[in-house]
C-alpha positions, 0 to 999 in steps of 0.5 A, a space after each residue: 821773205 820778200 816776194 819780188 820787186 821789193 815788196 814784202 810778203 804779207 798775208 793777202 798781198 797782191 802783186 801784178 803778174 802781167 798786164 792781163 789783170 793777174 795778181 798773186 795772193 799769199 794766203 794764211 791758214 784761216 783765210 776764207 779764200 782758201 775754201 772758197 777760191 783755192 780748194 776748188 782749184 786744188 781739188 783738180 789735183 787732190 780730189 780727196 781733200 775736203 774743207 776740213 782736211 785741207 784746213 787741218 793739213 794747212 794748220 799743221 803744215 804752216 808752222 813747218 813752212 807750208 805756204 799757199 800762193 794763188 794766182 788770180 785773174 781779176 777776182 777768180 783764182 786760176 792757179 794755186 801752188 803749195 810750197 815750202 823752203 827746206 834745208 837738205 843735205 843734197 843742195 842746202 836750201 831749196 824751194 819744194 813745190 807740194 802742189 802746182 795746179 791750174 784750173 782746167 779752163 785756164 790751162 795753156 794760157 800762161 797761168 802755170 808758167 806765171 806761177 812757176 816763174 813767181 816761185 822761181 823768183 822767190 826761191 832765188 830771193 831766199 837764197 835757194 840752190 834749186 826749185 823742185 817738185 814731184 809729179 805722178 808718173 801718169 801725169 803726162 800733160 804736166 810732164 810736158 809742161 815741166 819739160 817746156 819749163 826746162 825742168 829735167 827729171 833728176 831723181 826717182 821718188 820711192 814710196 812705202 805706204 804705211 796703211 
């Protein structure tokens, strides 16, 4: 896969997001920045994650296509996306966003929009028909963000807990 502007996606790839010293970084399992930089931001959305559980989930999910891309402002991780390319009977190939979270002090400053835009570009380059995600029904601020980004609600997501 390529990550835009003709640059190949490689482990630890940096690419300028804007003139305000932001860059995207793709992180492979085992990268120490997953624990030091990404997990604190990700835990704002997924507080149950620990260093061990996150490492185990990524080790299992990576062969299934799970990827994590972080948006850095200078040397600080300000937003994170967990995502994957999947093939579905509905649309064929799509980019599914497992997690999209911006560090609370950085919200409403363009980091979430920049990360979503980056993922949209990657989806287009990969030949996807759509980018989609699920959002908890109680996350009203997130819903307002997605509506501003022209992402309408198109489906219900039903769950059957198994434990």
